Each structure stands twice: as C-alpha cells, then as structure tokens.
Legacy VTK file of the C-alpha trace (Angstrom):
# vtk DataFile Version 3.0
C-alpha trace
ASCII
DATASET POLYDATA
POINTS 352 float
-1.632 -35.825 0.517
-3.227 -34.378 -2.616
-1.459 -31.631 -4.522
-3.559 -28.486 -4.082
-2.828 -25.087 -5.615
-4.108 -21.533 -5.703
-5.025 -21.093 -9.360
-6.689 -17.666 -9.361
-6.835 -14.604 -7.136
-8.834 -11.386 -7.307
-9.295 -8.420 -5.004
-11.107 -5.110 -4.949
-9.509 -1.694 -5.192
-9.006 -0.968 -1.505
-10.276 2.359 -0.209
-10.644 4.208 3.083
-14.392 4.323 2.613
-16.453 2.622 -0.096
-19.752 4.454 -0.298
-22.796 3.815 -2.402
-22.891 0.036 -2.245
-22.935 -2.691 0.372
-20.814 -5.779 1.037
-22.717 -7.855 -1.525
-22.087 -5.300 -4.263
-18.471 -5.010 -3.120
-17.978 -8.773 -3.395
-19.759 -9.473 -6.699
-17.165 -8.092 -9.150
-14.337 -9.840 -7.276
-15.982 -13.258 -7.540
-17.130 -12.493 -11.074
-13.507 -11.924 -12.090
-12.618 -15.412 -10.845
-15.520 -17.026 -12.719
-14.380 -15.261 -15.890
-10.743 -16.275 -15.474
-11.376 -19.940 -14.660
-14.632 -20.748 -16.460
-16.073 -22.034 -13.185
-19.349 -20.903 -11.628
-21.230 -21.184 -8.351
-22.898 -24.418 -9.451
-19.724 -26.068 -10.807
-17.177 -25.218 -8.088
-17.025 -28.029 -5.540
-17.070 -26.047 -2.291
-17.393 -22.456 -1.107
-15.978 -21.094 2.150
-15.954 -17.510 3.428
-14.321 -15.545 6.213
-15.738 -12.420 7.836
-16.993 -11.019 11.133
-20.455 -9.916 12.157
-18.904 -7.345 14.511
-18.082 -5.091 11.559
-21.586 -5.262 10.111
-23.252 -5.052 13.523
-25.697 -7.745 12.447
-25.893 -11.390 13.440
-25.306 -13.874 10.599
-24.518 -11.043 8.200
-22.330 -13.440 6.207
-25.458 -15.295 5.065
-26.637 -12.295 3.059
-23.269 -12.062 1.265
-23.978 -15.434 -0.341
-26.172 -13.491 -2.742
-22.912 -12.318 -4.335
-22.065 -15.953 -5.105
-25.434 -17.273 -6.209
-26.470 -19.971 -3.689
-29.386 -21.333 -5.694
-29.583 -24.154 -6.597
-28.152 -25.064 -3.145
-24.347 -25.168 -2.912
-21.876 -26.802 -0.520
-20.877 -23.868 1.665
-19.207 -23.016 4.972
-18.059 -19.950 6.904
-15.434 -19.069 9.517
-15.579 -16.075 11.853
-11.931 -15.470 10.980
-9.739 -14.004 8.311
-10.235 -15.622 4.918
-6.854 -17.354 5.283
-8.512 -19.719 7.743
-11.384 -20.258 5.303
-8.721 -21.264 2.781
-7.364 -23.756 5.302
-10.822 -25.310 5.705
-11.204 -25.550 1.928
-7.716 -27.114 1.666
-8.749 -29.777 4.204
-11.936 -30.436 2.204
-9.861 -30.913 -0.948
-7.568 -33.316 0.895
-10.598 -35.512 1.633
-10.924 -36.151 -2.095
-14.614 -35.289 -2.324
-14.067 -32.189 -4.478
-11.506 -30.869 -6.964
-12.178 -27.117 -6.771
-13.103 -24.581 -4.102
-13.923 -20.882 -3.897
-12.670 -18.958 -0.872
-13.640 -15.345 -0.282
-13.509 -12.776 2.491
-14.328 -9.122 2.977
-14.300 -6.303 5.465
-16.140 -2.985 5.426
-14.470 -1.291 8.379
-15.380 2.332 7.681
-18.909 2.438 9.199
-17.685 1.829 12.765
-14.799 2.569 15.108
-12.438 -0.257 14.136
-9.872 0.117 16.948
-12.717 -0.229 19.461
-14.434 -3.037 17.547
-11.218 -5.055 17.755
-11.334 -4.706 21.544
-13.947 -7.466 21.493
-11.132 -9.916 20.638
-9.462 -9.349 23.994
-9.623 -11.608 27.034
-13.178 -10.952 28.262
-12.733 -10.963 32.046
-9.790 -8.738 32.919
-8.750 -6.910 29.713
-11.761 -6.259 27.454
-13.751 -4.474 30.241
-10.992 -1.837 30.266
-11.711 -1.135 26.576
-8.140 -0.581 25.393
-8.226 0.143 21.669
-6.271 -1.982 19.184
-3.596 0.669 18.550
-2.890 1.064 22.266
-2.585 -2.699 22.705
-0.197 -2.869 19.758
1.721 0.019 21.301
2.331 -2.080 24.421
3.810 -4.811 22.230
5.958 -2.341 20.293
7.277 -0.806 23.515
8.194 -4.251 24.838
10.114 -4.983 21.620
12.023 -1.686 21.788
12.821 -2.190 25.462
14.229 -5.632 24.627
16.917 -3.923 22.546
16.180 -5.963 19.419
14.748 -3.012 17.457
14.683 0.782 17.425
12.081 3.332 16.384
14.164 3.909 13.256
13.833 0.191 12.441
10.055 0.500 12.690
10.083 3.557 10.441
12.240 1.667 7.942
9.552 -1.014 7.658
6.950 1.639 6.858
9.209 3.301 4.269
9.862 -0.001 2.475
6.220 -1.109 2.416
4.925 2.249 1.193
7.519 2.158 -1.613
6.606 -1.412 -2.613
2.927 -0.426 -2.746
3.607 1.996 -5.605
3.644 -1.016 -7.932
0.339 -2.326 -6.555
-2.687 -0.798 -8.317
-5.015 -2.162 -5.611
-3.147 -0.517 -2.730
-4.779 2.159 -0.616
-1.581 3.888 0.560
1.705 4.193 -1.300
4.496 6.675 -1.797
8.069 7.686 -1.151
8.933 8.556 2.436
12.065 8.786 4.508
12.781 7.451 7.960
13.340 11.010 9.150
9.903 12.119 7.919
8.170 9.295 9.753
10.126 9.830 12.974
9.018 13.470 12.915
5.346 12.427 13.180
3.580 12.684 16.558
2.803 9.486 18.433
-0.598 7.851 18.207
0.203 5.359 20.963
3.826 5.642 22.044
5.986 4.386 20.347
3.637 3.968 17.357
3.116 6.753 14.836
0.579 6.991 12.034
2.786 5.211 9.494
3.466 2.389 11.955
-0.225 1.500 11.872
-2.457 -0.021 9.184
-5.046 2.120 7.411
-8.780 1.698 7.905
-9.793 -0.152 4.745
-12.893 -1.346 2.928
-12.151 -4.241 0.594
-12.666 -7.844 -0.473
-10.692 -10.735 -1.938
-11.218 -14.240 -3.275
-9.199 -17.206 -4.531
-9.862 -20.445 -6.377
-8.212 -23.632 -5.118
-7.883 -26.714 -7.288
-6.299 -30.150 -6.965
-3.940 -32.087 -9.230
-4.540 -32.015 -12.961
-7.566 -29.763 -12.547
-5.234 -27.064 -11.212
-3.002 -27.430 -14.266
-6.009 -27.092 -16.554
-7.031 -23.829 -14.868
-3.579 -22.233 -14.626
-0.396 -22.764 -16.642
1.698 -22.231 -13.500
-0.324 -22.995 -10.365
0.972 -21.926 -6.966
1.142 -25.236 -5.101
0.522 -25.320 -1.358
3.505 -27.370 -0.140
2.851 -26.806 3.544
0.262 -25.049 5.693
-0.186 -24.864 9.449
-1.736 -22.580 12.048
-1.158 -22.226 15.783
-2.610 -20.193 18.657
-1.100 -18.692 21.786
-2.511 -17.739 25.182
-5.383 -15.261 25.167
-4.011 -13.399 28.193
-1.419 -10.861 27.064
0.632 -11.310 30.244
0.944 -15.053 29.742
3.260 -14.834 26.709
6.339 -12.998 25.480
4.895 -10.269 23.279
8.286 -9.596 21.701
8.373 -13.019 20.039
5.828 -15.103 18.125
6.148 -18.707 19.225
3.026 -19.723 17.282
4.432 -18.297 14.032
7.737 -20.056 14.605
6.007 -23.407 15.216
3.607 -23.001 12.290
6.533 -22.106 10.048
8.458 -25.207 11.123
5.453 -27.465 10.524
4.785 -25.857 7.115
8.410 -26.381 6.072
9.573 -22.785 5.669
13.189 -23.686 6.388
13.323 -26.701 4.076
14.500 -24.655 1.083
15.348 -21.051 0.143
12.514 -18.512 0.040
12.316 -15.912 -2.742
9.809 -13.581 -1.076
7.306 -13.443 1.766
3.905 -11.829 2.190
3.434 -11.193 5.922
0.151 -10.148 7.484
1.758 -7.884 10.083
-0.581 -4.896 10.483
1.938 -2.887 12.542
5.567 -2.215 11.654
6.995 -3.864 14.764
4.933 -6.987 14.093
6.601 -7.445 10.707
9.973 -7.573 12.480
8.660 -10.126 14.990
7.097 -12.374 12.331
10.118 -12.243 10.018
12.358 -13.224 12.911
10.043 -16.087 13.905
10.113 -17.454 10.348
13.881 -17.123 10.088
13.694 -14.849 7.036
17.055 -13.357 6.142
17.890 -10.035 4.550
17.955 -11.742 1.141
14.184 -12.391 1.296
11.935 -9.653 -0.088
9.166 -8.999 2.443
5.752 -7.736 1.316
6.493 -6.834 -2.309
2.799 -5.872 -2.558
3.099 -3.324 0.245
1.436 -5.632 2.765
-1.252 -4.628 5.265
0.427 -1.265 5.800
-0.711 -0.444 2.265
-4.257 -1.812 2.664
-5.787 -3.678 5.583
-9.359 -4.855 4.977
-10.130 -6.676 8.216
-10.873 -10.391 7.643
-9.443 -10.230 4.109
-5.874 -8.969 4.597
-4.552 -12.431 5.503
-6.168 -14.106 2.505
-4.716 -11.337 0.347
-1.223 -12.283 1.513
-1.740 -15.813 0.168
-3.300 -14.512 -3.025
-0.567 -11.944 -3.657
2.133 -14.580 -3.145
0.355 -17.030 -5.445
-0.119 -14.464 -8.211
3.547 -13.522 -8.121
4.578 -17.186 -8.392
2.147 -17.770 -11.261
3.719 -14.844 -13.112
7.109 -16.493 -12.736
8.534 -13.868 -10.372
9.864 -16.521 -8.002
9.787 -20.240 -7.287
9.099 -20.442 -3.556
7.248 -18.084 -1.229
5.902 -17.832 2.294
2.501 -16.346 3.107
1.405 -15.513 6.644
-1.872 -14.470 8.258
-2.645 -13.397 11.802
-5.702 -12.847 13.957
-6.316 -11.631 17.476
-4.384 -9.144 19.626
-0.591 -8.981 19.432
-0.187 -11.860 16.942
-2.228 -14.295 19.042
-3.125 -16.647 16.171
-0.924 -17.278 13.151
-1.168 -19.259 9.923
1.837 -19.974 7.690
1.673 -21.306 4.133
4.547 -22.334 1.852
3.827 -21.950 -1.862
5.826 -23.154 -4.841
5.465 -22.448 -8.542
5.111 -25.259 -11.067
8.559 -26.747 -11.764
LINES 1 353
352 0 1 2 3 4 5 6 7 8 9 10 11 12 13 14 15 16 17 18 19 20 21 22 23 24 25 26 27 28 29 30 31 32 33 34 35 36 37 38 39 40 41 42 43 44 45 46 47 48 49 50 51 52 53 54 55 56 57 58 59 60 61 62 63 64 65 66 67 68 69 70 71 72 73 74 75 76 77 78 79 80 81 82 83 84 85 86 87 88 89 90 91 92 93 94 95 96 97 98 99 100 101 102 103 104 105 106 107 108 109 110 111 112 113 114 115 116 117 118 119 120 121 122 123 124 125 126 127 128 129 130 131 132 133 134 135 136 137 138 139 140 141 142 143 144 145 146 147 148 149 150 151 152 153 154 155 156 157 158 159 160 161 162 163 164 165 166 167 168 169 170 171 172 173 174 175 176 177 178 179 180 181 182 183 184 185 186 187 188 189 190 191 192 193 194 195 196 197 198 199 200 201 202 203 204 205 206 207 208 209 210 211 212 213 214 215 216 217 218 219 220 221 222 223 224 225 226 227 228 229 230 231 232 233 234 235 236 237 238 239 240 241 242 243 244 245 246 247 248 249 250 251 252 253 254 255 256 257 258 259 260 261 262 263 264 265 266 267 268 269 270 271 272 273 274 275 276 277 278 279 280 281 282 283 284 285 286 287 288 289 290 291 292 293 294 295 296 297 298 299 300 301 302 303 304 305 306 307 308 309 310 311 312 313 314 315 316 317 318 319 320 321 322 323 324 325 326 327 328 329 330 331 332 333 334 335 336 337 338 339 340 341 342 343 344 345 346 347 348 349 350 351
C-alpha cells in the first residue's frame, strides 16, 4: 500500500443562504486557495474527483458545469460521485494506490437554500414503501432518536448536551455557521420539531463548499511539512429498509471502524459527520470512542452542514488539526442516506 496523505484543505464560509453567485462562483475561491497553498494547478494535479447531487440543483448533470471552477481545458482526468465528497476522496485514494498518479484534487459542494432540503432528502428513502409517504428527513431522524431514547441508552438531556458542546466548539471555527454558549436547560425548553428532536438537535440548512489535496509518499512531504497520513479507510452500507436494521446502533460504522483500524491505538480527537445530536452518540459508541476523546472540535455538522460536503469537511478538519500539531492520531467519519445508512471511517496520523 502506498502512503497517501491529505496535504491541504480549504472550505468556504458557511452560510444559511449564499446569494448573488452560483455554485461555480462558490467553488472557485476554495479551489484557488488550494492551488495557492500547494503550487499545483488543474493541469498539473494528477486526478480530480468531485461529490455532489443533482437533486439540490434540480438539473441533470449539474456537476459538469462546476468543472468550470477547476479549469477542465486542456482535458483533465476527472470523475464524480453522486455522494458526499468523502466518497470522492475514497475514489481518489484508490486511484493513488494504483500508482498512476501522485496527487489528486477532491472537492464537493452543496447549495441547499434554494429548495426544501428535508423534502429533497426524502428521495434517498426506500422507493416502494417509504418514499411514497414523503416523510421529511427530520421526521425520519426523529423516529431514530425516539428508538434510542426508548432503549434507555440516552436521555433528552444527553442529546441537548451534544448540542451545547458542539455549539461551544464552533466558537473557535471562523467558517462555522452557528456557534455560541447555550445550556442544556435552554435547549430542553425549546418546542419539538419532530418529537423528541428540537431545533438545536438538528443541523442547519447550509450553503458551502470544501476541497482537499491528496498526495503520495515524498510528494506529500514536499507539499506539507506535516502531512495527515491516511492509515486506514473503509466504508460500509446497511439495509435500505428502515425496519430491517436496529436504528439505535450503527453496525456499518462499527465494521468500517474495525477495518480502518480505529482501535489499534489511542485517538486524540474525532470529527464525526452526525447531523443530528442522537446520531453523534450512536456513531461514537460504534467507534468505541471514550470520554477522553474530543469529538467534533470544529463544531461538526451541527455548526454547518453543507449537504454533500459536510463529510469531506470532517476529513479536512481532522487533517488540518493534525498538520498544525494539535494531535497525532484522529478519526474522521462521514455518513450518507437516512438514519446512518452508509458510513465511511478514516484514520489519520500526523507525521512522526
């Protein structure tokens, strides 16, 4: 296996609604920051892979137009996944393992504000018996949260505690959309959106974009004094039908974490793509993260949740923190689909 690292990460300032410019204009400064930091360009990077969804844009093959933000002429080696950018990173990592390239650009974006995101996400549901009922994403997550509370493994106060911690962490993140000091009592006083979920239990609607540069071996060391090496990466999927799995546990996260090697050594911090408070508890339990592990020091998706980019941001945030020397070993997680259906786990280590 080749040593592959995340050597650079950039993201937009996440906002509830970005007006005045489109996805191309939203993406250009993010990618431009990476070119400036690494000295690479569209015609020198070995491979480009993106993650997005046409359902947000309401236009087939909308991702093709976003290539204008990269500069696809002369022709470049390029691919796309209809998934979060974390899965685009996985494809680029596989490409690097083949030995044909030494660098790759991965980017993803989501402009959620133009539509009704909770209803758009209904299209992810099982198409025969669930999607025709049109349950929105918050209501579906509420079913999962209720199952967790009824299991006795968490309380509504535990969920509120997750929100309080993430909002506080986000105060140190200049890119965050939501941040501040709250108390558990303040959050528990909020009305329900979808019992037992309140506003602060749910992710914000976010417009935003992110990108990373991957590099292999000595090239990574040339581009970054302390690369964040990918020591293990794996992704797994569970049954599409919500009634066919235990919603209070994440078997796919547990398996992906085992295959990625999460438990092989101590973890300093974790960036978990858990859009709802109860999901953070489920994912942390599946990965075996103890109380000594700092979870979502960036504020996580509760601070900003650009659909199709929030998972890639978890990997980028973890890598940046390692490159700054704020830890030696981290876990990054991304999810997709209803109720943690699909999960990717990545173990990152700083240069020794």
